[in-house]
N, C-alpha and C positions, 0 to 999 in steps of 0.2 A: 451580928449581921454578916451574911455570907457575901464575899466579893466574887464577882464574875471575872474569870480570867479570859482575856481576849487573846486568842491565838492569831498570830500573823499568818496570813495565807501565803503559802510558798509561791514564788514566781515560777512560771513554766520554764523548763530547761531549754534554753535557746543558746547553746554554747557557741560563742563566736569563734573559739579556737578550733572546734570540731568542723564548723562550716568552712573556715579558711584553711584548714589542715595545717595549722601552725602550733607551736608550743610557746607558752609564755616565757619571756626572757627578762632577766633582771635589768638589762640595759635599756629596755623600753619603758622609761619612767612614766610617760604620758598614758600608756595603756594600763600600767599597774596602778596609777593613781585613781583610776575609775573604780577600783575595788577597795578603796579606803574611804572612811567617813571624814567629815571635816575635822574631827579630833585626831585622826590618824589611826583609827582602829580598822582592822581588816574585816570586811563584810563577808559573812558566811556564804557558802555556795547556794544555800536555800534562798537567800535574798538577792544574790547577784545574777543567778540564772545560768551559771556555768555547770558543766557536768562534774561528777565526783572526781574523776581523774584529773581534769584540768583545775578543779578547785584546790586540790592538794598542791599541784605544781605552781599555781598562782601564789599560794601562801608561801611556798618555799622561795619563789622568786622575789617576793616582797621582803622577806626576811634577809635574803642575800643582798638586795639593794640597800636595805637599812644598815647592814653591817659595813658595806663599802662606803656608805655616806651619800648615796644618791637619793634616798628617801628619808624623811625624818622619823624618829621613833614616836615622838609626841609633838603635836602642834599646839602652840600656846594660844589660848583664846584671847582676843583683844577686847 
């Protein structure tokens, strides 16, 4: 039996960082947590709606915040 593979439709690029003309910062934990799932995984730029440039910078800022201890690496499910 052949399985149908459902592709997720990409979200249109409405980059909030381009609109506000700011760069993502590792100290803004509330903004960065919007780009994480409940389990602590980083959401890709195709699902979050940021442009490619800011998607890379968001990823780098999240990893920097994790290294410092501002964001958790893994969230334990309850």
